[in-house]
C-alpha positions in Angstrom: 90.3 222.1 121.4 88.3 221.1 124.5 84.7 220.0 123.7 81.9 220.0 126.2 78.5 218.2 125.9 75.6 219.9 127.7 72.7 217.7 128.7 69.9 219.9 130.1 66.5 219.1 131.5 64.3 220.7 128.8 61.3 220.7 131.1 63.0 223.2 133.5 63.4 226.8 132.3 66.1 227.6 134.9 68.2 224.7 133.7 67.9 225.9 130.1 68.7 229.5 131.0 71.8 228.4 133.0 72.8 226.1 130.1 72.8 229.1 127.8 74.8 231.2 130.2 77.3 228.3 130.6 77.7 227.9 126.8 78.4 231.6 126.4 81.0 231.5 129.1 82.7 228.3 127.8 82.8 229.6 124.3 84.4 232.8 125.5 87.1 230.6 127.0 87.7 228.9 123.6 85.8 225.8 124.4 83.5 224.1 121.9 80.0 223.3 123.2 77.3 221.0 121.9 73.8 220.3 123.3 72.0 217.0 123.5 68.7 217.8 121.7 65.3 217.8 123.3 64.1 214.3 122.6 60.5 215.5 122.5 61.4 217.4 119.3 64.4 215.7 117.6 66.3 212.5 117.8 70.0 212.5 118.6 71.9 212.2 115.4 74.7 209.7 115.4 77.9 211.1 116.9 81.0 209.9 118.6 80.8 210.7 122.3 84.5 210.0 122.6 85.0 213.4 120.8 84.0 215.2 124.0 86.1 215.8 127.1 83.3 216.3 129.5 79.5 216.0 129.8 77.6 218.4 132.0 74.1 217.4 133.2 71.8 220.2 134.3 68.7 218.7 135.9 67.9 215.9 138.3 69.1 212.3 138.5 66.9 211.4 135.4 68.8 214.0 133.4 72.1 212.5 134.5 70.9 209.1 133.5 70.2 210.4 130.0 73.8 211.8 130.0 75.0 208.3 130.9 73.1 206.7 128.1 74.4 209.4 125.7 78.1 208.9 126.5 77.7 205.1 126.9 81.0 203.3 127.4 83.1 206.1 125.9 84.6 207.0 129.3 83.6 210.6 129.0 83.2 211.9 132.6 79.9 213.4 133.7 79.4 216.2 136.2 75.8 216.7 137.4 74.3 220.0 138.5 71.1 219.4 140.5 67.9 221.1 139.4 65.7 218.2 140.6 64.2 217.0 143.8 66.8 214.5 145.0 70.0 215.1 143.1 71.5 212.0 144.6 73.9 211.4 141.6 74.7 215.0 141.0 77.7 217.0 142.3 76.4 220.5 143.2 73.6 222.9 142.9 73.0 225.7 140.4 74.6 228.3 142.7 77.9 226.4 142.2 77.6 225.8 138.5 80.5 227.8 137.2 82.9 226.9 140.0 82.0 223.2 139.7 82.6 223.3 135.9 85.9 225.1 136.5 87.0 222.4 139.0 86.0 219.7 136.5 88.0 221.2 133.7 91.0 221.6 136.0 90.8 218.0 137.0 90.2 218.9 140.7 87.1 216.6 141.2 87.0 213.1 142.6 86.5 210.4 140.0 83.9 207.7 140.8 83.6 204.8 138.4 80.1 203.2 138.4 79.3 199.7 137.2 76.6 199.4 134.6 74.1 196.7 133.4 74.1 194.9 130.1 70.5 193.9 129.5 69.1 191.4 127.0 65.3 191.1 126.8 63.3 188.6 124.7 59.8 189.6 123.7 56.9 187.7 122.1 55.6 189.3 119.0 51.9 189.4 118.1 52.5 186.8 115.4 54.2 184.5 117.9 57.8 185.3 116.7 60.5 186.5 119.1 62.3 189.8 119.2 65.4 190.5 121.2 66.4 193.9 122.5 69.8 195.0 124.0 70.4 198.0 126.2 72.6 199.3 129.0 71.6 200.9 132.3 73.4 202.8 135.0 70.6 202.3 137.5 68.4 199.3 137.0 66.3 197.0 135.0 62.7 196.9 136.3 60.1 194.3 135.2 56.7 195.4 136.4 53.0 194.6 136.0 51.2 195.9 132.9 48.2 198.2 132.5 45.8 195.3 133.3 47.4 194.8 136.7 47.8 191.1 136.4 50.2 189.4 138.8 53.4 188.1 137.1 54.5 184.5 137.6 58.2 184.1 136.9 61.4 182.2 137.6 64.6 183.8 138.9 68.1 182.2 138.4 71.6 183.4 138.9 74.4 182.0 136.7 72.4 178.9 135.9 71.4 178.3 139.6 67.6 178.4 140.2 66.7 180.8 143.0 62.9 180.8 143.2 59.6 180.8 141.5 57.8 184.0 142.4 54.4 185.6 141.9 54.1 189.3 142.4 54.4 192.7 140.9 57.7 192.1 139.2 61.5 192.2 139.8 64.3 194.7 139.9 67.9 194.1 139.0 70.0 197.1 140.1 73.6 198.3 140.2 75.0 199.7 143.3 74.3 203.2 141.9 70.7 202.2 141.4 70.4 200.8 144.9 69.2 204.2 146.1 66.4 204.4 143.5 63.5 202.0 142.7 65.3 199.1 144.4 65.5 201.0 147.7 61.8 202.0 147.5 61.0 198.3 147.0 62.9 197.3 150.2 66.4 196.7 148.9 69.6 197.8 150.7 71.7 200.9 150.1 74.9 199.7 148.6 78.3 201.5 148.2 79.2 202.4 144.6 82.4 200.4 145.0 80.3 197.2 145.0 80.5 195.7 141.5 77.7 193.1 141.7 74.0 193.4 141.3 71.1 194.0 143.7 68.1 191.8 143.1 64.8 192.9 144.6 61.4 191.2 144.2 58.5 193.6 143.8 55.6 192.9 146.2 56.1 189.1 146.1 53.2 186.9 147.3 55.3 185.3 149.9 57.0 186.4 153.2 60.1 184.3 152.3 61.4 186.3 149.3 64.1 188.8 150.1 66.5 191.1 148.3 69.9 189.6 147.6 73.3 190.5 146.1 75.3 188.8 143.4 78.9 188.7 142.4 80.2 191.0 139.6 80.6 188.0 137.3 77.1 186.6 137.8 74.2 186.7 135.3 70.7 187.2 136.6 67.9 185.7 134.5 64.1 186.3 134.8 61.8 184.0 132.9 58.1 184.7 132.7 55.9 181.6 133.2 54.7 180.6 129.7 51.6 179.0 131.3 50.6 182.4 132.7 51.2 184.9 129.8 50.4 188.3 131.2 51.2 191.9 130.1 54.4 193.2 131.5 56.3 196.5 131.4 60.1 196.5 131.1 62.2 199.6 131.9 65.9 200.2 131.7 66.8 203.4 133.7 63.1 204.3 133.5 63.0 204.1 129.7 60.5 201.6 128.3 61.9 198.6 126.5 59.8 196.4 124.1 56.7 198.6 124.4 53.5 196.8 123.6 55.2 193.4 123.6 55.0 190.6 126.1 58.3 189.7 127.9 59.4 186.1 127.7 62.9 186.3 129.3 65.4 188.9 130.4 69.1 188.6 131.5 71.4 191.0 133.2 75.1 191.0 133.6 77.7 193.7 134.5 78.3 196.0 131.5 81.5 195.9 129.5 82.4 199.4 130.7 81.7 201.8 133.6 80.3 205.3 133.8 82.6 208.0 135.2 80.9 210.4 137.5 82.7 213.5 139.0 82.1 214.7 142.6 83.9 216.6 145.3 84.9 213.8 147.6 85.4 210.1 147.9 82.9 210.4 150.8 80.3 212.1 148.5 78.1 208.9 148.4 77.8 208.8 152.2 77.2 212.5 152.4 74.4 212.1 149.9 72.9 209.2 151.8 72.9 211.4 154.9 71.5 214.4 153.1 68.8 212.7 151.0 67.6 209.9 153.3 68.4 211.2 156.8 67.8 214.9 156.2 71.3 216.0 157.4 73.3 218.8 155.8 76.4 217.7 153.9 79.9 218.4 155.1 81.2 220.1 152.0 
């Protein structure tokens, strides 16, 4: 039996309403449906994402990123329906919900495989001990200033090669998919999803020499906070806080062991979205 995972934005009543309608229709077609729970109310119980044939995200890009975290490296394809402001990663709007899901189930959508990040972050505990956290991201790792607003002093290296000592608001390591998010807002380039390396962007560096740069797919990017200048930092993976309340010592990023599979209508969907979102032009589909 075909199994579908619905990932709605629980903050949008229209997304919830359409999710219910979609469930009713899918079940009438003999398809089993499960919902990712509202994380404000309940935690997701352990389950095997590989049991599902398709994940449907109903929300904005943030909802699709939650769907990506949920399916992980299982290979389950994700189709996104946009109820948000940008919808850069999504495939269609709510008016095309049922037709898009039909096309996805029929295998008529284009498959886009997106590189991920494998992140390891080391934090200093209040007692002086160390704690290491591991996570994956489809978009980016962002290291930013903490609530006190102190400038961060840190070293950046790539695969053992020292790049620079920087002082500023932080640093972003992004995938090609995330290049149109925070990294772009910080001055980074727009990068085609076919690029498998990482996009590295300093945040408000206190120098005119620091620039964004790209790495090879096999590289490892490391950020080490200056131990002589211990300041509060915030660390985010796809906008989700990592090591909350702890001080970052060191973070490393490499390409993840698997990709995320997104479905859209065309191999040119990325460029159509760039035109629509950033240049205000209507798509061609």
